PDB file of N, CA, C and O in Angstrom:
ATOM      1  N   MET A   1      -0.636   1.960  -9.185  1.00  0.00           N
ATOM      2  CA  MET A   1      -1.332   0.906  -9.278  1.00  0.00           C
ATOM      3  C   MET A   1      -0.317   0.123  -7.546  1.00  0.00           C
ATOM      4  O   MET A   1       0.847   0.094  -7.145  1.00  0.00           O
ATOM      5  N   PRO A   2      -1.647  -0.356  -7.072  1.00  0.00           N
ATOM      6  CA  PRO A   2      -1.037  -0.911  -5.828  1.00  0.00           C
ATOM      7  C   PRO A   2      -0.174  -2.231  -6.306  1.00  0.00           C
ATOM      8  O   PRO A   2       0.016  -2.712  -7.424  1.00  0.00           O
ATOM      9  N   ILE A   3       0.271  -2.617  -4.985  1.00  0.00           N
ATOM     10  CA  ILE A   3       1.589  -3.721  -4.570  1.00  0.00           C
ATOM     11  C   ILE A   3       0.687  -4.351  -4.014  1.00  0.00           C
ATOM     12  O   ILE A   3      -0.008  -4.017  -3.055  1.00  0.00           O
ATOM     13  N   TYR A   4       0.686  -5.603  -4.820  1.00  0.00           N
ATOM     14  CA  TYR A   4      -0.048  -7.325  -4.159  1.00  0.00           C
ATOM     15  C   TYR A   4       0.908  -7.909  -3.591  1.00  0.00           C
ATOM     16  O   TYR A   4       2.048  -7.795  -4.043  1.00  0.00           O
ATOM     17  N   GLU A   5       0.722  -8.426  -2.824  1.00  0.00           N
ATOM     18  CA  GLU A   5       1.389  -9.605  -1.811  1.00  0.00           C
ATOM     19  C   GLU A   5       1.125 -11.112  -2.740  1.00  0.00           C
ATOM     20  O   GLU A   5       0.156 -10.912  -3.472  1.00  0.00           O
ATOM     21  N   TYR A   6       1.438 -11.917  -2.849  1.00  0.00           N
ATOM     22  CA  TYR A   6       1.089 -13.183  -2.514  1.00  0.00           C
ATOM     23  C   TYR A   6       2.050 -13.951  -2.380  1.00  0.00           C
ATOM     24  O   TYR A   6       3.190 -13.505  -2.512  1.00  0.00           O
ATOM     25  N   VAL A   7       1.746 -15.759  -1.983  1.00  0.00           N
ATOM     26  CA  VAL A   7       2.161 -16.694  -1.041  1.00  0.00           C
ATOM     27  C   VAL A   7       1.377 -17.938  -1.675  1.00  0.00           C
ATOM     28  O   VAL A   7       0.194 -17.949  -2.015  1.00  0.00           O
ATOM     29  N   SER A   8       2.657 -19.378  -1.788  1.00  0.00           N
ATOM     30  CA  SER A   8       1.506 -20.269  -2.604  1.00  0.00           C
ATOM     31  C   SER A   8       0.468 -21.065  -0.977  1.00  0.00           C
ATOM     32  O   SER A   8       0.540 -21.078   0.252  1.00  0.00           O
ATOM     33  N   ASP A   9      -0.175 -21.464  -1.806  1.00  0.00           N
ATOM     34  CA  ASP A   9      -0.759 -21.920  -0.777  1.00  0.00           C
ATOM     35  C   ASP A   9      -0.599 -23.015  -0.037  1.00  0.00           C
ATOM     36  O   ASP A   9      -0.895 -23.013   1.158  1.00  0.00           O
ATOM     37  N   ALA A  10      -0.014 -24.297  -0.783  1.00  0.00           N
ATOM     38  CA  ALA A  10       0.896 -24.924  -0.256  1.00  0.00           C
ATOM     39  C   ALA A  10       1.985 -25.616  -0.406  1.00  0.00           C
ATOM     40  O   ALA A  10       2.098 -26.757  -0.856  1.00  0.00           O
ATOM     41  N   PRO A  11       3.264 -24.483   0.207  1.00  0.00           N
ATOM     42  CA  PRO A  11       4.357 -25.037  -0.654  1.00  0.00           C
ATOM     43  C   PRO A  11       4.804 -26.220  -0.478  1.00  0.00           C
ATOM     44  O   PRO A  11       5.508 -26.799  -1.306  1.00  0.00           O
ATOM     45  N   GLY A  12       4.278 -26.913   1.105  1.00  0.00           N
ATOM     46  CA  GLY A  12       5.302 -28.060   1.576  1.00  0.00           C
ATOM     47  C   GLY A  12       4.510 -29.217   0.915  1.00  0.00           C
ATOM     48  O   GLY A  12       5.166 -30.190   0.542  1.00  0.00           O
ATOM     49  N   GLU A  13       2.816 -29.212   0.684  1.00  0.00           N
ATOM     50  CA  GLU A  13       2.560 -30.257   0.147  1.00  0.00           C
ATOM     51  C   GLU A  13       3.068 -31.190  -1.143  1.00  0.00           C
ATOM     52  O   GLU A  13       3.399 -32.343  -1.420  1.00  0.00           O
ATOM     53  N   THR A  14       2.822 -29.335  -1.966  1.00  0.00           N
ATOM     54  CA  THR A  14       2.916 -30.580  -3.589  1.00  0.00           C
ATOM     55  C   THR A  14       4.132 -30.631  -3.860  1.00  0.00           C
ATOM     56  O   THR A  14       4.503 -31.345  -4.791  1.00  0.00           O
ATOM     57  N   GLY A  15       5.238 -29.727  -2.948  1.00  0.00           N
ATOM     58  CA  GLY A  15       6.665 -30.286  -3.408  1.00  0.00           C
ATOM     59  C   GLY A  15       7.068 -29.365  -4.733  1.00  0.00           C
ATOM     60  O   GLY A  15       8.279 -29.207  -4.892  1.00  0.00           O
ATOM     61  N   ARG A  16       6.272 -28.807  -5.600  1.00  0.00           N
ATOM     62  CA  ARG A  16       6.644 -28.371  -6.798  1.00  0.00           C
ATOM     63  C   ARG A  16       6.879 -26.736  -7.228  1.00  0.00           C
ATOM     64  O   ARG A  16       7.302 -26.093  -8.189  1.00  0.00           O
ATOM     65  N   SER A  17       6.328 -26.504  -5.886  1.00  0.00           N
ATOM     66  CA  SER A  17       6.497 -25.060  -5.970  1.00  0.00           C
ATOM     67  C   SER A  17       7.988 -24.255  -6.442  1.00  0.00           C
ATOM     68  O   SER A  17       9.136 -24.697  -6.386  1.00  0.00           O
ATOM     69  N   CYS A  18       7.543 -23.039  -6.874  1.00  0.00           N
ATOM     70  CA  CYS A  18       9.026 -22.696  -7.109  1.00  0.00           C
ATOM     71  C   CYS A  18       9.646 -21.699  -5.560  1.00  0.00           C
ATOM     72  O   CYS A  18       8.924 -21.436  -4.598  1.00  0.00           O
ATOM     73  N   ARG A  19      11.329 -21.239  -5.717  1.00  0.00           N
ATOM     74  CA  ARG A  19      11.208 -20.731  -4.728  1.00  0.00           C
ATOM     75  C   ARG A  19      10.653 -19.104  -4.606  1.00  0.00           C
ATOM     76  O   ARG A  19      10.823 -18.261  -3.726  1.00  0.00           O
ATOM     77  N   VAL A  20      10.144 -19.081  -5.497  1.00  0.00           N
ATOM     78  CA  VAL A  20       9.368 -17.425  -5.806  1.00  0.00           C
ATOM     79  C   VAL A  20       8.524 -17.639  -4.989  1.00  0.00           C
ATOM     80  O   VAL A  20       8.417 -16.879  -4.027  1.00  0.00           O
ATOM     81  N   CYS A  21       7.345 -19.184  -5.207  1.00  0.00           N
ATOM     82  CA  CYS A  21       6.002 -18.616  -4.663  1.00  0.00           C
ATOM     83  C   CYS A  21       6.379 -19.296  -3.082  1.00  0.00           C
ATOM     84  O   CYS A  21       5.903 -18.784  -2.069  1.00  0.00           O
ATOM     85  N   SER A  22       6.952 -20.058  -3.044  1.00  0.00           N
ATOM     86  CA  SER A  22       7.190 -20.344  -1.502  1.00  0.00           C
ATOM     87  C   SER A  22       7.441 -19.752  -0.534  1.00  0.00           C
ATOM     88  O   SER A  22       6.998 -19.826   0.612  1.00  0.00           O
ATOM     89  N   ARG A  23       8.246 -19.079  -1.039  1.00  0.00           N
ATOM     90  CA  ARG A  23       8.562 -17.541  -0.195  1.00  0.00           C
ATOM     91  C   ARG A  23       7.622 -16.210   0.035  1.00  0.00           C
ATOM     92  O   ARG A  23       7.399 -15.493   1.009  1.00  0.00           O
ATOM     93  N   GLY A  24       7.177 -16.227  -1.341  1.00  0.00           N
ATOM     94  CA  GLY A  24       6.002 -15.076  -1.237  1.00  0.00           C
ATOM     95  C   GLY A  24       6.574 -13.846  -2.358  1.00  0.00           C
ATOM     96  O   GLY A  24       7.766 -13.538  -2.328  1.00  0.00           O
ATOM     97  N   PHE A  25       5.920 -13.390  -3.032  1.00  0.00           N
ATOM     98  CA  PHE A  25       5.970 -12.152  -3.737  1.00  0.00           C
ATOM     99  C   PHE A  25       5.395 -11.472  -4.028  1.00  0.00           C
ATOM    100  O   PHE A  25       4.223 -11.827  -4.156  1.00  0.00           O
ATOM    101  N   GLU A  26       5.694 -10.134  -4.330  1.00  0.00           N
ATOM    102  CA  GLU A  26       5.231  -8.701  -4.892  1.00  0.00           C
ATOM    103  C   GLU A  26       4.876  -8.669  -6.221  1.00  0.00           C
ATOM    104  O   GLU A  26       5.662  -8.961  -7.122  1.00  0.00           O
ATOM    105  N   LEU A  27       3.778  -8.344  -6.385  1.00  0.00           N
ATOM    106  CA  LEU A  27       3.330  -7.371  -8.332  1.00  0.00           C
ATOM    107  C   LEU A  27       2.373  -6.479  -8.316  1.00  0.00           C
ATOM    108  O   LEU A  27       1.365  -6.406  -7.613  1.00  0.00           O
ATOM    109  N   ARG A  28       2.771  -5.814  -9.140  1.00  0.00           N
ATOM    110  CA  ARG A  28       2.275  -4.260  -8.994  1.00  0.00           C
ATOM    111  C   ARG A  28       1.153  -5.045 -10.234  1.00  0.00           C
ATOM    112  O   ARG A  28       1.353  -5.939 -11.056  1.00  0.00           O
ATOM    113  N   ARG A  29      -0.256  -4.093  -9.836  1.00  0.00           N
ATOM    114  CA  ARG A  29      -1.038  -4.612 -10.651  1.00  0.00           C
ATOM    115  C   ARG A  29      -2.159  -3.478 -10.389  1.00  0.00           C
ATOM    116  O   ARG A  29      -2.210  -2.752  -9.397  1.00  0.00           O
ATOM    117  N   PRO A  30      -3.372  -3.477 -11.890  1.00  0.00           N
ATOM    118  CA  PRO A  30      -4.274  -2.368 -11.476  1.00  0.00           C
ATOM    119  C   PRO A  30      -5.330  -2.857 -10.664  1.00  0.00           C
ATOM    120  O   PRO A  30      -5.336  -4.052 -10.367  1.00  0.00           O
ATOM    121  N   VAL A  31      -6.135  -2.173 -10.304  1.00  0.00           N
ATOM    122  CA  VAL A  31      -7.235  -2.338  -9.033  1.00  0.00           C
ATOM    123  C   VAL A  31      -8.295  -3.007  -9.891  1.00  0.00           C
ATOM    124  O   VAL A  31      -9.088  -3.701  -9.255  1.00  0.00           O
ATOM    125  N   ASP A  32      -8.494  -2.931 -11.377  1.00  0.00           N
ATOM    126  CA  ASP A  32      -9.528  -3.815 -11.865  1.00  0.00           C
ATOM    127  C   ASP A  32      -9.521  -4.867 -12.489  1.00  0.00           C
ATOM    128  O   ASP A  32     -10.399  -5.257 -13.259  1.00  0.00           O
ATOM    129  N   ARG A  33      -7.928  -5.732 -12.032  1.00  0.00           N
ATOM    130  CA  ARG A  33      -7.626  -6.853 -12.348  1.00  0.00           C
ATOM    131  C   ARG A  33      -8.152  -7.610 -11.650  1.00  0.00           C
ATOM    132  O   ARG A  33      -8.373  -7.012 -10.597  1.00  0.00           O
ATOM    133  N   PRO A  34      -8.606  -8.899 -11.575  1.00  0.00           N
ATOM    134  CA  PRO A  34      -8.690  -9.930 -10.815  1.00  0.00           C
ATOM    135  C   PRO A  34      -7.379 -10.314 -10.165  1.00  0.00           C
ATOM    136  O   PRO A  34      -6.274  -9.995 -10.602  1.00  0.00           O
ATOM    137  N   ALA A  35      -7.618 -11.059  -9.036  1.00  0.00           N
ATOM    138  CA  ALA A  35      -6.172 -11.586  -8.257  1.00  0.00           C
ATOM    139  C   ALA A  35      -5.621 -12.742  -9.069  1.00  0.00           C
ATOM    140  O   ALA A  35      -6.340 -13.431  -9.792  1.00  0.00           O
ATOM    141  N   LEU A  36      -4.450 -12.908  -8.938  1.00  0.00           N
ATOM    142  CA  LEU A  36      -3.516 -14.067  -9.925  1.00  0.00           C
ATOM    143  C   LEU A  36      -4.195 -15.526  -8.697  1.00  0.00           C
ATOM    144  O   LEU A  36      -4.293 -15.310  -7.489  1.00  0.00           O
ATOM    145  N   LYS A  37      -4.537 -16.751  -9.259  1.00  0.00           N
ATOM    146  CA  LYS A  37      -4.613 -17.614  -9.009  1.00  0.00           C
ATOM    147  C   LYS A  37      -3.794 -18.385  -9.246  1.00  0.00           C
ATOM    148  O   LYS A  37      -4.140 -19.470  -8.777  1.00  0.00           O
ATOM    149  N   ALA A  38      -2.439 -18.469  -9.952  1.00  0.00           N
ATOM    150  CA  ALA A  38      -1.786 -19.139  -9.999  1.00  0.00           C
ATOM    151  C   ALA A  38      -0.208 -18.217 -10.298  1.00  0.00           C
ATOM    152  O   ALA A  38      -0.008 -17.110 -10.799  1.00  0.00           O
ATOM    153  N   CYS A  39       0.809 -19.353  -9.679  1.00  0.00           N
ATOM    154  CA  CYS A  39       1.848 -18.329  -9.698  1.00  0.00           C
ATOM    155  C   CYS A  39       2.535 -18.297 -11.102  1.00  0.00           C
ATOM    156  O   CYS A  39       2.812 -19.354 -11.669  1.00  0.00           O
ATOM    157  N   PRO A  40       2.804 -17.103 -11.650  1.00  0.00           N
ATOM    158  CA  PRO A  40       3.484 -17.236 -12.970  1.00  0.00           C
ATOM    159  C   PRO A  40       4.912 -17.894 -13.709  1.00  0.00           C
ATOM    160  O   PRO A  40       5.501 -17.909 -14.790  1.00  0.00           O
ATOM    161  N   LEU A  41       4.989 -18.310 -12.604  1.00  0.00           N
ATOM    162  CA  LEU A  41       6.056 -19.084 -12.839  1.00  0.00           C
ATOM    163  C   LEU A  41       5.910 -20.954 -13.202  1.00  0.00           C
ATOM    164  O   LEU A  41       6.007 -21.655 -14.209  1.00  0.00           O
ATOM    165  N   CYS A  42       5.680 -21.139 -12.003  1.00  0.00           N
ATOM    166  CA  CYS A  42       5.070 -22.867 -11.956  1.00  0.00           C
ATOM    167  C   CYS A  42       4.099 -23.072 -11.908  1.00  0.00           C
ATOM    168  O   CYS A  42       3.750 -24.246 -11.785  1.00  0.00           O
ATOM    169  N   LYS A  43       3.103 -21.987 -11.984  1.00  0.00           N
ATOM    170  CA  LYS A  43       1.720 -22.432 -12.128  1.00  0.00           C
ATOM    171  C   LYS A  43       0.956 -23.334 -11.117  1.00  0.00           C
ATOM    172  O   LYS A  43      -0.120 -23.920 -11.241  1.00  0.00           O
ATOM    173  N   ASN A  44       1.859 -23.270 -10.045  1.00  0.00           N
ATOM    174  CA  ASN A  44       0.898 -23.832  -8.691  1.00  0.00           C
ATOM    175  C   ASN A  44       0.025 -23.080  -8.195  1.00  0.00           C
ATOM    176  O   ASN A  44       0.232 -22.003  -8.753  1.00  0.00           O
ATOM    177  N   PRO A  45      -0.991 -22.928  -7.365  1.00  0.00           N
ATOM    178  CA  PRO A  45      -1.814 -22.066  -6.731  1.00  0.00           C
ATOM    179  C   PRO A  45      -1.547 -20.959  -5.773  1.00  0.00           C
ATOM    180  O   PRO A  45      -0.761 -21.142  -4.844  1.00  0.00           O
ATOM    181  N   VAL A  46      -2.096 -19.927  -5.929  1.00  0.00           N
ATOM    182  CA  VAL A  46      -1.011 -18.699  -5.172  1.00  0.00           C
ATOM    183  C   VAL A  46      -2.671 -18.322  -4.295  1.00  0.00           C
ATOM    184  O   VAL A  46      -3.788 -18.566  -4.750  1.00  0.00           O
ATOM    185  N   ARG A  47      -2.278 -17.555  -2.701  1.00  0.00           N
ATOM    186  CA  ARG A  47      -3.006 -16.555  -2.772  1.00  0.00           C
ATOM    187  C   ARG A  47      -2.778 -15.306  -2.234  1.00  0.00           C
ATOM    188  O   ARG A  47      -1.572 -15.192  -2.014  1.00  0.00           O
ATOM    189  N   LYS A  48      -3.557 -14.061  -1.843  1.00  0.00           N
ATOM    190  CA  LYS A  48      -3.278 -13.046  -2.223  1.00  0.00           C
ATOM    191  C   LYS A  48      -2.897 -12.630  -0.319  1.00  0.00           C
ATOM    192  O   LYS A  48      -3.857 -12.923   0.395  1.00  0.00           O
ATOM    193  N   VAL A  49      -2.152 -12.261   0.153  1.00  0.00           N
ATOM    194  CA  VAL A  49      -1.471 -12.001   1.839  1.00  0.00           C
ATOM    195  C   VAL A  49      -1.906 -10.215   2.023  1.00  0.00           C
ATOM    196  O   VAL A  49      -1.357  -9.255   1.481  1.00  0.00           O
ATOM    197  N   ILE A  50      -2.986 -10.228   2.908  1.00  0.00           N
ATOM    198  CA  ILE A  50      -3.141  -9.060   3.354  1.00  0.00           C
ATOM    199  C   ILE A  50      -1.758  -8.345   4.015  1.00  0.00           C
ATOM    200  O   ILE A  50      -1.310  -8.918   5.008  1.00  0.00           O
ATOM    201  N   SER A  51      -1.125  -7.269   3.595  1.00  0.00           N
ATOM    202  CA  SER A  51      -0.286  -7.045   4.681  1.00  0.00           C
ATOM    203  C   SER A  51      -0.325  -5.597   5.350  1.00  0.00           C
ATOM    204  O   SER A  51      -1.357  -4.954   5.159  1.00  0.00           O
ATOM    205  N   ARG A  52       0.333  -5.218   5.847  1.00  0.00           N
ATOM    206  CA  ARG A  52       0.169  -4.085   6.659  1.00  0.00           C
ATOM    207  C   ARG A  52       0.011  -3.031   5.801  1.00  0.00           C
ATOM    208  O   ARG A  52       0.077  -3.099   4.574  1.00  0.00           O
ATOM    209  N   VAL A  53      -0.249  -1.816   6.622  1.00  0.00           N
ATOM    210  CA  VAL A  53      -0.111  -0.296   5.652  1.00  0.00           C
ATOM    211  C   VAL A  53       0.513   0.562   6.419  1.00  0.00           C
ATOM    212  O   VAL A  53       0.022   0.955   7.478  1.00  0.00           O
ATOM    213  N   ASN A  54       1.961   1.048   5.855  1.00  0.00           N
ATOM    214  CA  ASN A  54       2.325   1.956   6.060  1.00  0.00           C
ATOM    215  C   ASN A  54       2.078   3.155   6.592  1.00  0.00           C
ATOM    216  O   ASN A  54       2.464   3.954   5.739  1.00  0.00           O
ATOM    217  N   THR A  55       1.561   3.882   7.720  1.00  0.00           N
ATOM    218  CA  THR A  55       0.990   5.181   7.769  1.00  0.00           C
ATOM    219  C   THR A  55       2.170   5.903   8.669  1.00  0.00           C
ATOM    220  O   THR A  55       2.893   5.362   9.505  1.00  0.00           O
ATOM    221  N   PRO A  56       2.152   7.181   8.284  1.00  0.00           N
ATOM    222  CA  PRO A  56       3.265   8.078   8.978  1.00  0.00           C
ATOM    223  C   PRO A  56       2.525   8.242  10.388  1.00  0.00           C
ATOM    224  O   PRO A  56       1.300   8.267  10.266  1.00  0.00           O
ATOM    225  N   ARG A  57       3.005   8.361  11.717  1.00  0.00           N
ATOM    226  CA  ARG A  57       2.914   8.484  13.158  1.00  0.00           C
ATOM    227  C   ARG A  57       3.060  10.043  13.185  1.00  0.00           C
ATOM    228  O   ARG A  57       3.838  10.450  12.322  1.00  0.00           O
ATOM    229  N   ILE A  58       2.699  10.664  13.689  1.00  0.00           N
ATOM    230  CA  ILE A  58       2.167  11.978  14.068  1.00  0.00           C
ATOM    231  C   ILE A  58       2.043  12.207  15.688  1.00  0.00           C
ATOM    232  O   ILE A  58       0.909  12.046  16.140  1.00  0.00           O
ATOM    233  N   ALA A  59       2.766  12.458  16.335  1.00  0.00           N
ATOM    234  CA  ALA A  59       2.044  12.624  17.837  1.00  0.00           C
ATOM    235  C   ALA A  59       1.592  13.824  18.196  1.00  0.00           C
ATOM    236  O   ALA A  59       0.827  14.123  19.113  1.00  0.00           O
ATOM    237  N   LYS A  60       2.055  14.402  17.504  1.00  0.00           N
ATOM    238  CA  LYS A  60       1.356  16.508  17.436  1.00  0.00           C
ATOM    239  C   LYS A  60       1.016  17.091  16.191  1.00  0.00           C
ATOM    240  O   LYS A  60       1.545  16.915  15.094  1.00  0.00           O
ATOM    241  N   PRO A  61      -0.663  18.356  16.754  1.00  0.00           N
ATOM    242  CA  PRO A  61      -0.447  18.549  15.491  1.00  0.00           C
ATOM    243  C   PRO A  61       0.527  19.111  14.722  1.00  0.00           C
ATOM    244  O   PRO A  61       1.505  19.561  15.320  1.00  0.00           O
ATOM    245  N   LEU A  62       0.486  19.191  13.517  1.00  0.00           N
ATOM    246  CA  LEU A  62       1.502  20.439  13.178  1.00  0.00           C
ATOM    247  C   LEU A  62       1.283  22.050  13.157  1.00  0.00           C
ATOM    248  O   LEU A  62       0.268  22.543  12.665  1.00  0.00           O
ATOM    249  N   SER A  63       2.019  22.598  13.566  1.00  0.00           N
ATOM    250  CA  SER A  63       1.867  24.331  13.796  1.00  0.00           C
ATOM    251  C   SER A  63       1.938  24.921  12.780  1.00  0.00           C
ATOM    252  O   SER A  63       2.411  24.235  11.873  1.00  0.00           O
ATOM    253  N   VAL A  64       1.557  26.347  12.397  1.00  0.00           N
ATOM    254  CA  VAL A  64       1.637  27.084  11.164  1.00  0.00           C
ATOM    255  C   VAL A  64       2.773  26.912  11.015  1.00  0.00           C
ATOM    256  O   VAL A  64       2.774  26.267   9.966  1.00  0.00           O
ATOM    257  N   THR A  65       4.156  27.060  11.414  1.00  0.00           N
ATOM    258  CA  THR A  65       5.123  27.434  11.312  1.00  0.00           C
ATOM    259  C   THR A  65       5.711  26.271  10.910  1.00  0.00           C
ATOM    260  O   THR A  65       6.660  26.390  10.136  1.00  0.00           O
ATOM    261  N   ASP A  66       5.353  25.079  11.275  1.00  0.00           N
ATOM    262  CA  ASP A  66       5.896  23.940  11.047  1.00  0.00           C
ATOM    263  C   ASP A  66       5.007  23.333   9.606  1.00  0.00           C
ATOM    264  O   ASP A  66       5.452  22.479   8.840  1.00  0.00           O
ATOM    265  N   ALA A  67       3.545  24.076   9.473  1.00  0.00           N
ATOM    266  CA  ALA A  67       3.224  23.511   7.882  1.00  0.00           C
ATOM    267  C   ALA A  67       3.802  24.578   7.022  1.00  0.00           C
ATOM    268  O   ALA A  67       3.529  24.439   5.830  1.00  0.00           O
ATOM    269  N   LYS A  68       4.577  25.673   7.347  1.00  0.00           N
ATOM    270  CA  LYS A  68       4.685  26.195   6.147  1.00  0.00           C
ATOM    271  C   LYS A  68       6.417  25.782   5.807  1.00  0.00           C
ATOM    272  O   LYS A  68       6.776  26.047   4.659  1.00  0.00           O
ATOM    273  N   LYS A  69       7.024  25.425   6.342  1.00  0.00           N
ATOM    274  CA  LYS A  69       8.136  24.824   6.320  1.00  0.00           C
ATOM    275  C   LYS A  69       7.726  23.448   5.577  1.00  0.00           C
ATOM    276  O   LYS A  69       8.395  22.891   4.707  1.00  0.00           O
ATOM    277  N   ALA A  70       6.759  23.113   5.984  1.00  0.00           N
ATOM    278  CA  ALA A  70       6.655  21.697   5.083  1.00  0.00           C
ATOM    279  C   ALA A  70       6.499  21.931   3.623  1.00  0.00           C
ATOM    280  O   ALA A  70       6.528  21.085   2.730  1.00  0.00           O
ATOM    281  N   GLY A  71       6.277  23.605   3.496  1.00  0.00           N
ATOM    282  CA  GLY A  71       5.565  23.510   1.827  1.00  0.00           C
ATOM    283  C   GLY A  71       4.118  23.822   1.760  1.00  0.00           C
ATOM    284  O   GLY A  71       3.585  23.873   0.652  1.00  0.00           O
ATOM    285  N   PHE A  72       3.338  24.065   2.980  1.00  0.00           N
ATOM    286  CA  PHE A  72       2.179  23.782   3.169  1.00  0.00           C
ATOM    287  C   PHE A  72       1.296  24.872   3.086  1.00  0.00           C
ATOM    288  O   PHE A  72       0.780  24.971   4.199  1.00  0.00           O
ATOM    289  N   THR A  73       0.900  25.658   2.406  1.00  0.00           N
ATOM    290  CA  THR A  73      -0.445  26.967   2.351  1.00  0.00           C
ATOM    291  C   THR A  73      -1.484  27.105   3.493  1.00  0.00           C
ATOM    292  O   THR A  73      -2.557  26.503   3.468  1.00  0.00           O
ATOM    293  N   VAL A  74      -1.083  27.977   4.551  1.00  0.00           N
ATOM    294  CA  VAL A  74      -1.986  27.742   5.659  1.00  0.00           C
ATOM    295  C   VAL A  74      -2.896  29.104   5.690  1.00  0.00           C
ATOM    296  O   VAL A  74      -2.434  30.245   5.729  1.00  0.00           O
ATOM    297  N   LEU A  75      -4.259  28.760   5.665  1.00  0.00           N
ATOM    298  CA  LEU A  75      -5.474  29.708   5.569  1.00  0.00           C
ATOM    299  C   LEU A  75      -5.962  29.225   6.609  1.00  0.00           C
ATOM    300  O   LEU A  75      -5.940  28.080   7.059  1.00  0.00           O
ATOM    301  N   GLU A  76      -6.803  30.996   7.293  1.00  0.00           N
ATOM    302  CA  GLU A  76      -7.551  30.905   8.497  1.00  0.00           C
ATOM    303  C   GLU A  76      -8.696  31.651   8.083  1.00  0.00           C
ATOM    304  O   GLU A  76      -8.691  32.667   7.389  1.00  0.00           O
ATOM    305  N   LYS A  77      -9.713  31.033   8.588  1.00  0.00           N
ATOM    306  CA  LYS A  77     -11.661  31.195   8.197  1.00  0.00           C
ATOM    307  C   LYS A  77     -11.495  32.751   8.898  1.00  0.00           C
ATOM    308  O   LYS A  77     -10.827  33.156   9.849  1.00  0.00           O
ATOM    309  N   ARG A  78     -12.300  33.317   8.092  1.00  0.00           N
ATOM    310  CA  ARG A  78     -12.506  34.908   8.452  1.00  0.00           C
ATOM    311  C   ARG A  78     -13.788  35.331   8.671  1.00  0.00           C
ATOM    312  O   ARG A  78     -14.058  36.038   9.642  1.00  0.00           O
ATOM    313  N   ASP A  79     -15.012  34.804   7.484  1.00  0.00           N
ATOM    314  CA  ASP A  79     -15.994  34.979   7.363  1.00  0.00           C
ATOM    315  C   ASP A  79     -16.702  33.780   6.762  1.00  0.00           C
ATOM    316  O   ASP A  79     -16.248  32.645   6.616  1.00  0.00           O
ATOM    317  N   GLN A  80     -18.101  34.323   6.385  1.00  0.00           N
ATOM    318  CA  GLN A  80     -18.489  32.823   5.823  1.00  0.00           C
ATOM    319  C   GLN A  80     -18.219  32.491   4.360  1.00  0.00           C
ATOM    320  O   GLN A  80     -18.886  32.805   3.374  1.00  0.00           O
ATOM    321  N   GLY A  81     -17.025  31.744   4.447  1.00  0.00           N
ATOM    322  CA  GLY A  81     -16.477  31.365   2.616  1.00  0.00           C
ATOM    323  C   GLY A  81     -15.824  32.006   2.549  1.00  0.00           C
ATOM    324  O   GLY A  81     -15.632  32.467   1.424  1.00  0.00           O
ATOM    325  N   VAL A  82     -14.697  32.699   4.104  1.00  0.00           N
ATOM    326  CA  VAL A  82     -13.655  34.124   3.409  1.00  0.00           C
ATOM    327  C   VAL A  82     -12.370  33.487   3.610  1.00  0.00           C
ATOM    328  O   VAL A  82     -12.658  32.464   4.231  1.00  0.00           O
ATOM    329  N   TYR A  83     -11.477  33.503   3.488  1.00  0.00           N
ATOM    330  CA  TYR A  83     -10.300  32.614   4.595  1.00  0.00           C
ATOM    331  C   TYR A  83      -9.112  33.456   3.832  1.00  0.00           C
ATOM    332  O   TYR A  83      -9.155  33.638   2.615  1.00  0.00           O
ATOM    333  N   GLU A  84      -8.134  33.912   4.592  1.00  0.00           N
ATOM    334  CA  GLU A  84      -7.097  34.808   4.706  1.00  0.00           C
ATOM    335  C   GLU A  84      -5.935  34.152   5.021  1.00  0.00           C
ATOM    336  O   GLU A  84      -5.791  33.667   6.143  1.00  0.00           O
ATOM    337  N   LYS A  85      -4.751  34.043   3.843  1.00  0.00           N
ATOM    338  CA  LYS A  85      -3.630  33.603   3.545  1.00  0.00           C
ATOM    339  C   LYS A  85      -2.964  33.847   4.850  1.00  0.00           C
ATOM    340  O   LYS A  85      -3.286  34.909   5.381  1.00  0.00           O
ATOM    341  N   LEU A  86      -2.137  33.131   5.467  1.00  0.00           N
ATOM    342  CA  LEU A  86      -1.029  33.320   6.598  1.00  0.00           C
ATOM    343  C   LEU A  86       0.130  33.683   6.575  1.00  0.00           C
ATOM    344  O   LEU A  86       0.779  33.741   7.620  1.00  0.00           O
TER     345      LEU A  86
END
């Protein structure tokens, strides 16, 4: 299940928003459910925030020995549809 981040639409204007939605909160929800429209605690309007995605940074491609150490099975193509385990 993905994690969605929400923050209050106008935390300073209404004065009624709780400290949870004014600072923002995370919520695990199924993908098929619609986005929240209101804070679950204070019922003020909230909006979904787009956050950064954490991806690993690999400076160089993995060598065969590095891949084996990481637990991957390394195969090499020999013929049409024939692979050999290294």
